[in-house]
C-alpha positions as CSV (number, residue, x, y, z in Angstrom):
1,X,183.9,139.4,81.3
2,X,180.5,141.4,80.7
3,X,182.5,144.0,78.8
4,X,184.1,141.2,76.7
5,X,180.9,139.5,75.7
6,X,179.3,142.9,74.8
7,X,182.1,143.6,72.5
8,X,182.0,140.2,70.9
9,X,178.1,140.5,70.6
10,X,178.7,143.8,68.9
11,X,181.1,142.4,66.4
12,X,178.8,139.4,65.7
13,X,175.9,141.8,65.2
14,X,177.8,144.0,62.9
15,X,179.1,140.8,61.0
16,X,175.6,139.4,60.5
17,X,174.0,142.9,59.5
18,X,176.7,143.6,56.9
19,X,176.9,139.9,55.8
20,X,172.9,139.9,55.1
21,X,172.9,143.1,53.5
22,X,175.6,141.7,50.9
23,X,173.7,138.6,50.6
24,X,170.3,140.1,50.0
25,X,171.8,142.6,47.6
26,X,171.4,145.8,49.5
27,X,175.2,146.2,49.6
28,X,176.3,145.4,45.8
29,X,179.7,144.1,44.3
30,X,182.1,147.2,44.5
31,X,180.2,149.3,47.0
32,X,182.9,150.8,49.4
33,X,182.6,149.9,53.0
34,X,183.7,152.7,55.1
35,X,184.1,152.0,59.0
36,X,183.5,155.4,60.1
37,X,180.0,155.6,58.1
38,X,178.9,152.1,58.9
39,X,179.8,152.7,62.7
40,X,177.6,155.8,62.7
41,X,175.0,154.1,60.8
42,X,174.8,151.2,63.3
43,X,175.3,153.3,66.2
44,X,178.4,151.5,67.5
45,X,182.1,152.4,67.5
46,X,184.7,151.5,64.8
47,X,186.3,148.7,66.5
48,X,183.6,146.1,66.0
49,X,182.6,147.2,62.5
50,X,186.3,146.9,61.6
51,X,186.7,143.4,63.1
52,X,183.3,142.5,61.3
53,X,184.8,143.6,58.0
54,X,187.8,141.5,58.7
55,X,185.8,138.5,59.5
56,X,183.6,139.1,56.1
57,X,186.8,139.3,54.2
58,X,188.2,135.9,55.5
59,X,184.9,134.5,53.9
60,X,185.4,136.3,50.7
61,X,182.4,138.5,50.9
62,X,184.5,141.8,51.2
63,X,187.9,142.5,49.6
64,X,190.5,144.9,51.1
65,X,193.5,146.8,49.3
66,X,195.5,148.3,52.4
67,X,195.0,152.4,52.3
68,X,192.9,152.0,49.3
69,X,189.6,150.6,50.0
70,X,187.2,148.1,51.4
71,X,184.5,147.0,49.4
72,X,182.1,144.3,48.7
73,X,183.7,141.4,46.4
74,X,182.5,140.5,43.0
75,X,180.8,137.2,42.7
76,X,182.9,135.2,39.9
77,X,182.0,132.2,37.9
78,X,185.0,130.5,39.6
79,X,183.4,131.3,43.0
80,X,180.1,130.0,42.0
81,X,181.5,126.9,40.7
82,X,183.8,126.3,43.8
83,X,181.2,126.7,46.0
84,X,178.6,124.4,44.1
85,X,181.3,121.8,44.3
86,X,182.1,122.4,48.2
87,X,178.3,122.6,48.9
88,X,177.4,119.3,47.2
89,X,180.4,117.3,48.6
90,X,180.1,118.7,52.0
91,X,176.4,118.3,52.4
92,X,177.0,114.7,51.1
93,X,179.7,113.8,53.7
94,X,177.6,115.5,56.7
95,X,174.8,113.2,55.3
96,X,176.9,110.1,55.4
97,X,177.6,110.8,59.2
98,X,174.2,111.9,60.2
99,X,172.3,108.8,58.8
100,X,174.2,106.6,61.1
101,X,173.5,108.8,64.1
102,X,170.1,110.1,63.8
103,X,167.3,108.9,65.7
104,X,164.1,107.6,63.8
105,X,162.3,110.8,64.3
106,X,165.1,112.7,62.9
107,X,165.3,110.4,59.9
108,X,161.5,110.9,59.4
109,X,162.0,114.7,59.6
110,X,164.5,114.6,56.9
111,X,162.3,113.2,54.2
112,X,160.1,116.5,53.9
113,X,163.3,118.4,53.5
114,X,164.4,116.3,50.6
115,X,160.7,116.6,49.4
116,X,161.1,120.7,49.7
117,X,164.6,120.5,47.8
118,X,162.9,118.5,44.9
119,X,159.9,120.7,44.7
120,X,161.7,124.0,44.8
121,X,160.6,126.4,41.9
122,X,163.6,128.7,41.6
123,X,167.4,128.6,42.3
124,X,166.7,131.0,45.4
125,X,164.1,128.6,46.9
126,X,166.4,125.6,46.1
127,X,169.4,127.1,47.7
128,X,167.0,127.8,50.9
129,X,165.9,124.3,50.9
130,X,169.5,122.8,50.3
131,X,170.6,124.9,53.4
132,X,167.8,123.6,55.5
133,X,168.5,120.2,54.7
134,X,172.2,120.9,55.3
135,X,171.5,122.4,58.9
136,X,169.3,119.4,59.7
137,X,171.9,116.9,58.7
138,X,174.6,119.0,60.8
139,X,172.3,118.6,64.0
140,X,171.9,114.9,63.3
141,X,175.4,114.3,62.9
142,X,176.4,115.6,66.6
143,X,179.6,116.6,65.0
144,X,180.8,119.9,66.5
145,X,183.3,120.6,63.6
146,X,180.5,120.1,61.1
147,X,178.4,122.7,63.1
148,X,181.0,125.3,63.4
149,X,181.8,124.9,59.6
150,X,178.2,125.3,58.9
151,X,177.9,128.6,61.1
152,X,180.8,130.0,59.4
153,X,180.0,129.4,55.8
154,X,176.2,130.1,56.1
155,X,176.6,133.7,54.5
156,X,178.9,132.9,51.7
157,X,177.0,129.7,50.8
158,X,173.8,131.7,50.5
159,X,175.5,134.3,48.2
160,X,177.6,132.3,46.0
161,X,175.2,129.5,45.7
162,X,173.1,131.8,43.6
163,X,172.1,130.1,40.5
164,X,172.5,126.5,41.9
165,X,169.9,123.7,41.3
166,X,169.9,119.9,40.6
167,X,170.3,118.3,37.2
168,X,167.4,118.9,34.9
169,X,166.8,115.5,32.6
170,X,164.7,112.5,32.8
171,X,166.8,110.9,35.7
172,X,165.9,113.7,38.0
173,X,162.7,112.5,39.6
174,X,164.0,108.8,40.0
175,X,167.1,110.0,41.8
176,X,165.2,112.2,44.2
177,X,163.0,109.2,44.9
178,X,165.8,107.0,45.4
179,X,167.7,109.5,47.8
180,X,164.4,109.5,49.9
181,X,164.2,105.7,49.9
182,X,167.9,105.5,50.9
183,X,167.7,108.0,53.6
184,X,164.7,106.3,55.0
185,X,166.7,103.1,54.8
186,X,169.8,104.8,56.5
187,X,171.7,103.7,53.3
188,X,174.6,106.3,53.7
189,X,176.6,105.1,50.6
190,X,173.5,105.0,48.4
191,X,172.1,108.3,49.7
192,X,175.1,110.2,49.1
193,X,175.9,108.8,45.6
194,X,172.2,110.0,44.7
195,X,172.7,113.6,46.2
196,X,176.3,114.0,44.3
197,X,174.6,112.7,41.3
198,X,171.7,114.8,41.3
199,X,174.4,117.8,41.4
200,X,176.6,116.3,38.8
201,X,179.3,115.3,40.9
202,X,179.2,111.3,40.6
């Protein structure tokens, strides 16, 4: 059992290390990923590296052509659009469940996360604030499926949401104010509508 746990931990570490390098740009689209070189660099065998690359392929951060290459995937406009749609609707869905189950203290702790989202000064800080809110709502939801989905999509969300933000017009501030008020009142339908509207999906 200890050997299997250690092997699994090595795969997790390689997956996280490579994924973080892709997200933060140390590994760029098109960069070749050779398991022998990566294993040597990480000081581990090729097996956990290969498994980590397979996991990264499944979430779209890596692309593989058999017997030709394994490389960092390019980030297309379609991938960005799909991810923004997925993120907005998924966060709204989790919010709907979480508001019915959260304690009063958890509801109170949600409000500063909404404020951080409103006050984000760049897309990168907006994405970080959105994922902080998402993670908090997942915990409030007590839903294992939501938790697993969040864990499995964290890396690809962070990369593919590059450039994301809320609407930029005269309705932005009132919508954020309404979102905050609706969360405080546990108005799940209203909060979800406000959140989706802020991102152009309602």
